[in-house]
N, C-alpha and C positions, 0 to 999 in steps of 0.2 A: 194642490197636492193630489197626487194620484193614489187612490186607495186600491191596494191589491186584493182582488176578490178570491184568489185561489187559482187552482188549475181549471182551465176550460175542459169541457167534456172531451175534446179532441186530444188535449195534452194528457188527460187522465187515461184515455183509451190507449195511447202509446205506452204509458207507464205500466199499465196492467195487462196489456195484450188482450184486452176485451174490446169488442167493437162498440161503436157509438150506439148502434141499435140494441145491443145486449145491455148496455148501461141504462138505456132508456127503459127497457123492459124490467130491469131490476128496480128502477125507481118506481115504475107504475105498480109493481107488485109489493112495494114496501120493503124490499130486502136491503136496498142500498140507496138511501135518499141523499141527494146532493147537499153539500154544506150550505149552499145558498142558491137561490133561483132569482134571476133578474126579473122583477115584476113587469117591466116594460117590454123586454125582448124575449123572455122565457128561457134565456141561456142558463145552463146549469154549470155550477162551479163546485169543485171538490178540493179537499185538502190532502196533503201528503199522508196525513194520519189515516186516511180511508183506504190507502193502497192495500195494506194487509187484509182488510175485510173483504175487499173486492177479489183478492186472490184466493182467499178461503172459499168464497162463494163459487168462484170459477172451478176450483178443484172438486168441491162437493157436487157440482152439476156435472163434471166429467165422470163422476161415479154414479150418475143417474139418480142422485138423491132428489126426491120431489121438492118443489119450491117451498111447500108448506113446512116440510121437515128441515129444510135449510134455515128457514126463519126461526124455527124452534131451537135449532142448534145455536144460532147466533145470539138468541135471546137468553140462553142459559149461561149464567155467570160462572158456575162451578165447573172446573176443568174435568173432574171425574164424571160428572153428569153428562157433559158434552161428549166425552169419550164413550160413555155407555150408549148414547144415542147413535153415534157414528158406528159403533160395533154392531148394533142391530142391523143397520143397513148393509154393512160389509158382509154379514152372515148371509143376508138375502142375495147379495151380489155373488158371493162364492157359490151358493147353491145354483144360481143361474149359470155361472161359468162351468160348473160341473155338468149340468144338463147339456150345455152347448158342446163341451168336449166329448161327452158320451155320444151325442147325436152325430158328430163329425166322425168319430171312430167307427160307429156302426155303418154309416153311409159309405165310408171308404172300403170297408170289408164287403158290404153288400154289392157295391158298384164295381169293385175290383175284379181281377181274374178269379174264376172259381177255384177253391182250394180243395176240390175233390170231395168224395163221400166221407162223412165222419167215421172215425174208428169207433165202432160201437161194440160193446161186450154184452152178451146175454149171460146172466149168471143167477144162481140161486143163493140167497143169503139166509142163513139160519136165524132163529130168534136170538136176541141178545139183550142184555141189560144196559141201560144208560142212565146217567144223571141228567135230568132234563128240566128246562123251564118252558112252560107252555102258556100261550096267551092268544086272545083274539085281537088282531091289530088291523089297521088299514094299510093299503099299499104305500101311502105317503109317509107313514111313520115306521115302516118295517125296518129300515136301515138303522134309525136311531134306537129302536127297541132292541135290535140285534146286538148293537154295540154294548148296551147296558147289560143285557142278559148274558152275553159271553163273558163279560168282565166278572159278573157274579158267579158264573160257572167255574171260571178259572180259579177264583178264590176258594170256592167250595171243594174243588177237586184239584189240588195242586200237584198231586202225584198219583201214580197207579192207573193212569189212563191206558186203555187197551187199543188205542188208535186215534186218528185225527178226529176233530169235532165235526159235527154235521147238523143239518137242519131239515125239517119237513115243512112243506108249504102247501096247504090245502088249495084245491082248485078254486074255491070261492075267492081267495085272495086276488086271483087274476081275473076271474069272470065278473065279480061284482065289486071288487076293490076293498073287500074286508073278509078276513078269514082267520082260521086257526094256524098259528105258527109254533113250531117246537124246535128248540136248539138243544144240543146235548153233547156230552162227552161219554164215550163207551168206557165203562168201568165194571169190575167184578162185583163190587159192593157199593152201590150208589148211596150217597147220604141223603138225608132229608133235612135241608137247612135253608131258611129263608124261603125263596121261591123255588128252590131246587127240590125236585122229587124223583124217586126211583120210578122208572118206566121200563116195561118189557116191550121191545119192538117185536112184532110178529114176524115169522118167516115170510119171505117175499121173493118173487121172480122179478129181476130187474133188467132193463135195457139201459146201459150206462155209456157215457162218453166223457171226455175230459176237455174242459175249457182252459186254454192256456193264456196267461197274462191277466191284465186288469179286467174288471167287470163292466167296463164301458160298453162293450159290444156282446155281453153274455147272452142277450136275447137272440142274437144270430145263431149261436150254438144251440139254444133251445129250439129254434125253428128247424135247424138241420136234423136234430135228433127226432123231432116230431115227424119230419118227412121220412126219415129212415124207418121209424116205427110203423107208419102208415103203409109204406111200400113193402114191408115185410109181414103184412097181415097180422099186426099186433094191435092191441087196444090198451089204453092207459087204464089202470085199475086202482088208483090211489093217489095220495099226495106226492108232489115232486120232492125228490130227495137230493140234497146237495151235501157233498163231503169236501171239507176244506183241507186238502192234503198239504198245501202251502198257501198261506194267506198273509195279510198285512201284519198280523201279530207275530209271524214267523220271519218275515223278510220285508224290509221297506222297499225293495225293488219290485215294482209290479210285474216286471218281465218274468220273474221266477214263480209267480202265483200259479197254482194248479187247483182247479175246482172240478170235482166230478159231479156231473148232472145225471141223475138216474130216475127213470120212471118205472113204477110197478106196472107190469104188463101181463096180459094173457093172450094166447093165440086165438085168432078168429078163423072160422071156417069159410073158405071162399066158395 
């Protein structure tokens, strides 16, 4: 009587769309061991019940999940716990995709046809009262901090705003990767609630330009504003200011976003 040992490694490779070399690597790493190995020939045999596991491993590896984490996911019996482990990696993957998209967008603008000198406005801004949240953060965490701070500001100042929200970013945030950040809503009577505090912004002379669209290539606009300031014999005299005339909380379409970038300046003598 012939005893059926299961699917050969070649048959299993065809069924799962995984190469024989890949299946051997999965075996050697302990991710997917064959159902049986012939002791005399070393031939590997698999069962049809192992096909879903092989396909799960394949999809996880397509998402660049490290082998050790793949093994942890497969060894976790609870579906919710498995989903949580996968979500952690997907968040890392999304962050990587965001960085890639931003880099491509910047390069396309930098390497494309010049779009001319930026439209820069020189203006004097009077002192004004704002409801603000201020903290020292790192460059890596500033976006996450901004989202939380703006949500808290929106809740603290639901009405009575005198203009679009803004932010101040100290030079140290860019030069050493850690600095003071302040986001705010202009209001006549700022509340003191939670992290929100009344702050009087001093009068300032500004060189300002508007960045249109998503922030993937906003550093290009920063660079062109810096060039304009230098060529017009001005020097930066304080933290970068951003004003979010239209942003993601106003419109989901990034093409509509408008962000004013303004640098406090004073004139140099040549």
